[in-house]
C-alpha positions in Angstrom: -6.7 -8.0 12.5 -3.9 -7.6 10.0 -2.0 -4.3 10.3 -1.8 -2.1 7.2 1.7 -1.3 8.3 2.7 -4.9 7.2 3.0 -5.1 3.4 1.2 -7.7 1.2 2.8 -9.4 -1.8 1.1 -10.2 -5.1 2.9 -12.7 -7.2 2.1 -12.4 -10.9 1.3 -9.2 -12.8 -1.3 -10.6 -15.1 -4.9 -9.3 -15.1 -5.8 -10.9 -11.7 -2.5 -9.9 -10.1 -2.8 -6.3 -11.2 -6.4 -6.3 -9.9 -5.4 -7.6 -6.5 -2.6 -5.0 -6.3 -5.2 -2.3 -6.9 -7.6 -3.8 -4.3 -5.0 -4.0 -1.6 -3.4 -0.6 -2.3 -6.9 1.1 -2.5 -7.5 -0.3 1.1 -4.3 1.3 2.3 -1.9 -1.6 2.3 1.6 -1.3 0.9 1.9 -3.8 -1.9 4.8 -5.6 -3.6 3.8 -6.7 -7.1 6.2 -9.3 -8.4 6.6 -10.8 -11.8 9.8 -12.2 -13.4 8.8 -10.5 -16.7 10.2 -7.0 -16.6 7.9 -6.0 -19.5 4.8 -7.0 -17.6 6.0 -5.0 -14.6 6.6 -1.9 -16.7 3.1 -2.2 -18.1 1.4 -2.8 -14.7 1.4 0.7 -13.3 -0.4 2.2 -16.3 -2.9 -0.6 -16.3 -3.6 0.1 -12.6 -3.8 3.8 -13.2 -6.4 3.5 -15.9 -8.6 1.3 -13.7 -8.2 3.7 -10.8 -9.2 6.7 -12.9 -12.3 4.8 -14.0 -13.2 4.0 -10.4 -12.6 7.7 -9.5 -15.0 8.8 -12.3 -17.7 6.6 -10.8 -17.2 7.7 -7.2 -15.6 4.3 -6.2 -12.3 5.8 -5.2 -11.8 8.2 -2.3 -8.4 9.5 -3.1 -6.2 10.5 -6.1 -5.1 7.6 -8.3 -1.5 8.6 -7.8 -1.8 8.1 -4.0 -2.9 4.5 -4.5 -0.2 3.8 -7.1 2.3 5.2 -4.6 1.6 2.2 -2.3 2.5 -0.3 -5.0 6.1 -1.3 -5.6 7.0 -3.5 -8.6 9.8 -6.0 -8.2 11.2 -8.8 -10.3 12.8 -10.9 -7.6 10.5 -13.1 -5.5 13.1 -13.0 -2.7 12.6 -9.2 -2.5 8.8 -9.4 -2.7 7.9 -12.1 -0.1 9.8 -11.7 3.2 8.1 -9.5 5.8 4.6 -9.7 4.4 1.4 -10.6 6.1 -0.1 -12.4 3.1 1.1 -13.5 -0.4 -1.5 -13.6 -3.1 -0.3 -16.0 -5.8 -1.7 -15.1 -9.2 0.3 -17.3 -11.6 -1.3 -19.2 -14.5 -3.5 -22.2 -13.7 -1.0 -25.0 -14.2 -0.4 -27.5 -11.5 3.3 -28.0 -12.0 3.9 -24.3 -11.9 1.9 -23.7 -8.8 3.6 -26.6 -7.1 7.0 -25.2 -7.8 6.0 -21.7 -6.9 4.4 -22.6 -3.6 7.6 -24.5 -2.6 9.6 -21.4 -3.3 7.1 -19.2 -1.4 7.1 -21.5 1.6 10.9 -21.3 1.6 11.0 -17.5 1.4 8.0 -16.4 3.5 8.1 -15.6 7.2 6.5 -18.3 9.3 3.5 -16.0 10.0 2.8 -15.2 6.4 -0.4 -16.7 4.8 0.1 -18.1 1.3 -3.1 -17.8 -0.7 -3.6 -18.9 -4.3 -6.0 -17.3 -6.7 -6.6 -20.7 -8.3 -9.9 -21.0 -10.2 -10.1 -24.8 -9.9 -6.9 -26.4 -8.5 -7.1 -27.1 -4.7 -4.4 -26.4 -2.2 -4.2 -30.1 -1.5 -3.0 -30.6 -5.1 0.0 -28.2 -4.9 0.8 -27.6 -1.2 0.4 -31.0 0.5 4.1 -31.8 0.7 5.2 -28.4 2.1 6.5 -28.0 5.6 4.4 -24.9 5.9 1.3 -26.3 4.3 -0.8 -25.2 7.3 -0.6 -21.6 6.1 -1.7 -22.4 2.5 -5.2 -22.1 1.1 -7.0 -21.0 -2.0 -8.5 -17.5 -2.1 -10.4 -17.4 -5.4 -11.8 -14.0 -6.4 -14.6 -12.8 -8.6 -13.2 -11.1 -11.7 -12.4 -8.3 -11.5 -12.0 -8.2 -7.7 -12.1 -4.4 -7.6 -15.7 -4.6 -8.8 -16.9 -8.0 -7.6 -16.2 -8.3 -3.8 -16.8 -12.0 -3.3 -13.7 -14.1 -2.6 -13.9 -17.9 -1.9 -11.7 -19.1 0.9 -10.9 -22.8 0.3 -8.7 -24.4 2.9 -7.3 -27.8 2.5 -7.8 -30.4 5.3 -4.3 -29.5 6.5 -4.8 -25.7 6.5 -4.7 -24.2 10.0 -7.9 -22.4 11.1 -5.7 -19.5 12.2 -4.5 -19.1 8.6 -8.1 -18.9 7.4 -8.9 -16.3 10.0 -5.9 -14.2 9.1 -6.7 -14.4 5.4 -10.3 -13.4 6.1 -9.2 -10.4 8.1 -6.9 -9.1 5.3 -9.6 -9.5 2.7 -12.3 -7.9 4.8 -10.0 -4.9 5.4 -9.4 -4.8 1.7 -13.2 -4.4 1.1 -13.8 -7.9 -0.2 -16.5 -10.3 1.0 -15.0 -13.7 2.0 -17.1 -16.8 1.7 -15.8 -20.0 3.4 -16.0 -23.2 1.2 -16.1 -25.9 3.7 -14.8 -28.8 1.6 -12.3 -28.9 -1.3 -14.1 -29.6 -4.6 -12.8 -28.8 -8.1 -14.1 -25.4 -9.2 -15.2 -24.5 -5.6 -18.7 -22.8 -5.5 -18.3 -19.9 -8.0 -17.2 -22.0 -11.0 -19.5 -24.9 -10.2 -22.5 -22.6 -10.2 -21.2 -20.8 -13.4 -20.3 -24.2 -14.9 -23.8 -25.6 -14.3 -25.4 -22.7 -16.1 -22.8 -22.7 -19.0 -23.2 -26.5 -19.5 -27.0 -26.1 -19.9 -26.6 -23.0 -22.1 -24.3 -24.9 -24.5 -26.8 -27.8 -24.6 -29.7 -25.5 -25.4 -27.8 -24.1 -28.3 -26.6 -27.5 -29.4 -30.1 -28.9 -29.3 -31.6 -26.1 -31.3 -33.8 -24.9 -28.4 -32.4 -21.3 -28.4 -29.8 -19.1 -30.0 -26.8 -17.8 -28.2 -28.3 -14.3 -28.0 -31.6 -15.8 -26.8 -29.9 -17.6 -23.9 -27.9 -14.4 -23.0 -31.1 -12.4 -23.2 -32.9 -14.7 -20.8 -30.1 -14.3 -18.2 -29.5 -10.6 -18.9 -33.1 -9.4 -18.8 -34.5 -12.1 -16.4 -32.4 -14.3 -14.2 -29.5 -11.9 -14.0 -31.5 -9.0 -12.7 -32.7 -10.9 -9.7 -29.2 -12.4 -9.2 -27.7 -9.0 -9.0 -28.9 -8.8 -5.4 -30.1 -12.3 -4.5 -28.8 -15.8 -4.7 -30.7 -18.8 -6.2 -32.1 -19.9 -2.9 -33.5 -16.5 -1.9 -34.8 -16.0 -5.4 -37.0 -19.1 -5.4 -37.9 -18.6 -1.7 -39.5 -15.3 -2.6 -41.0 -16.6 -5.8 -43.5 -18.9 -4.1 -45.9 -18.2 -1.3 -45.0 -20.5 1.5 -41.3 -20.1 0.7 -38.7 -22.5 -0.6 -40.4 -25.7 0.8 -43.4 -24.9 -1.3 -41.3 -24.2 -4.3 -39.4 -27.5 -4.0 -42.7 -29.4 -3.6 -44.1 -27.8 -6.8 -41.0 -27.5 -9.0 -38.7 -30.2 -7.6 -40.0 -33.1 -9.8 -39.7 -30.9 -13.0 -36.2 -29.9 -12.1 -35.4 -33.6 -11.4 -36.7 -34.6 -14.9 -34.6 -31.9 -16.5 -31.5 -33.2 -14.7 -32.2 -36.8 -15.8 -32.3 -35.5 -19.4 -28.6 -34.5 -18.9 -27.6 -37.8 -17.2 -27.9 -36.4 -13.6 -29.6 -38.3 -10.8 -29.7 -35.7 -8.0 -33.2 -35.5 -6.5 -34.1 -32.9 -3.9 -34.7 -35.3 -1.1 -36.9 -34.4 1.9 -33.9 -34.2 4.1 -32.0 -31.9 1.7 -35.0 -29.6 1.2 -35.5 -29.6 5.0 -31.9 -28.5 5.5 -32.2 -25.7 3.0 -35.6 -24.6 4.3 -34.3 -24.5 7.9 -31.5 -22.2 6.9 -33.7 -19.9 4.8 -36.3 -19.7 7.6 -33.5 -18.8 10.1 -32.5 -16.0 7.7 -36.1 -15.0 6.9 -39.0 -16.1 9.0 -42.2 -16.6 7.0 -43.9 -13.8 8.9 -41.4 -11.4 7.2 -41.9 -13.0 3.7 -44.3 -10.3 2.3 -42.0 -7.5 3.4 -39.0 -9.1 1.7 -41.0 -9.6 -1.5 -41.7 -5.8 -1.5 -38.0 -5.3 -0.9 -37.2 -7.5 -3.9 -39.5 -5.5 -6.1 -38.0 -2.2 -4.9 -34.5 -3.4 -5.9 -35.8 -4.5 -9.3 -37.4 -1.1 -9.8 -34.1 0.6 -8.9 -32.3 -1.6 -11.5 -34.9 -0.8 -14.1 -34.6 2.9 -13.4 -30.8 2.6 -13.6 -30.9 0.8 -17.0 -33.5 3.3 -18.3 -31.4 6.2 -17.3 -28.2 4.9 -18.8 -29.9 3.2 -21.7 -27.3 0.3 -21.9 -26.9 -1.4 -25.3 -28.3 -4.9 -25.5 -25.6 -6.0 -28.0 -21.9 -5.2 -28.4 
């Protein structure tokens, strides 16, 4: 377990960097927030303060905002920010050349035991860290946005990343209140953006083809799919939608989903082996004898959401 006595560094004071500084400092870590742009560094504390005050208002912060801010030190010089840290969270713009140069510098400056993690949304560690002497401590740690409200963080090691580096990174993020998910193989976009991209590609096509308006697509997700996805993933959702579970759902709906995919040029059938793999994992998580109870749980969560929306009367349009 990483000690909170050992500082963390956040490289880049843009929106994601500022958010990570907040997440780490809120969890009790001393944070060095680095950016070569002095103006950005001057703006960062007030940006963090405003977010902390909003969290405090909603009961999501357990101490005064100033106490959290007091754990963040803004520095311009990378050589001042990196040495002596347990983990460096790189939050630079998504440009391969920039990340390659930056990771070479981080590898030169960081202590040998420091984990170097990139917030990259699509670029893999293999693309920017493969030639480094210290490549074994490099990985991608892609957050939800903003990470102080969305706890998921994807850990994407390269084939050369040491398992001990993944373990140390996982420990830091767990202590920071995040929810690490291991992505077991490097693919562009990882899991988060591949799932989001699949939905967005279809959404654009539905608008292009005159099937639905932009607002209609948003409404279907906002008032339908999204409500279930607030507390369940796609596999659990369909597992609970069909008596007999996900195997029954795949048997009934798999051919239709295959035809929809073929319309878009995809040839990805749900084979018996694939459905069997998914079914086995779902049944390990939820035996069928507990299915009815879990359906009641789902309905209870949906009722709580409905009550929350009714109480706060959220606007449906900006």
